[in-house]
N, C-alpha and C positions, 0 to 999 in steps of 0.2 A: 448417249454420247452423240454429239453433233459432228457430222463429217465435214471437214474443211474443203472448200472449193479450190480447185487448182487455178492458180493465177497464170495466164498465158504470158510467156516471156519471149522477147524478140531481141535480136542483136542490131545495134546501131551500125550502119555502114560507114559512119564517120569515125567515131571513137572506139568502135568494136566492143562496147560494153553490153552485157545482157541486162535488159531492163524490162519493167512491166510494160505490156503492150499499150496501156493507156497513157504512158509517159512519152510515147513516140508518135511521130507523124508518118503515115504511109505514103509512099510515092509509087504511082502505078504506071506501068507501060501497057496500054490497052492494045487490043487486037488490031485497031486501025492506026497503029504507030503513033499514038498520042501519049505524051508523058505529062502527068498532072499530079497535084496533091489530092489525096483521098482522105478527107476528114471523117467520113463515115466508116471507113475501113471495110467497105463492102463492094467497091467497084470491081468489075470484071477485069482480069488481066494479071500480069506478073507484078508482084509488089516487093518493095524494099522499105526498110524503116530507118528513120533518122531522128535523133533527139530534137527536142523543140528549141533549138538555138541555131543561129546562123553559122557559128563556128564549126559545128559538126557537119553542116552542109558543105562548108568550104573544105573540110578534111575529106569528106566523101568524094568531092571533086578531085582533090589532089591525089588521093590514093586509088582513084578509079573504082571505089567500092560500089557506087551506084551502077556503073556500067557492068561490073561483074554480076551484081545481083539481078539486074534487069535483062541481062544477056543482049545488050545492044549498045551501040555507040551513042553518046549524048553530046550534041553540039554545045558550044559555049553559050549560045543564045538561050537554050533551054535552062541552063544553070542560072543565068541572069533572071529569067522569068520566075524560076522557082524561088530564088532569093527574094524577089519583090513580093511574091505571094506569102512567103514565110514571114517577112517583116510585117506585112499587113496583118497576118494572123496573130503574131505576137503583140502588135500594137492594140488590136481589138481586145485581146485577153487581159491586157494590163489595166484597161480602164475600169 
């Protein structure tokens, strides 16, 4: 009998749904106060997960889910940069 591997699940900070870790994008608050996308999932720092769509990022901004998960205040400028990076990532994946 083959033992099934456990699938890591994470909660999206936007829609609050539990999903497979591979379906989400990790956002990291690093030790040097930098907030960025972590596509590898291995950067050092506190991480939060968001679905791979801009709507969930907007919801996470509205309900302050990212701020709670990363334990820091996030300026509007950072959300704008994250949105641009997100759209770039989605555009590259659709080609």
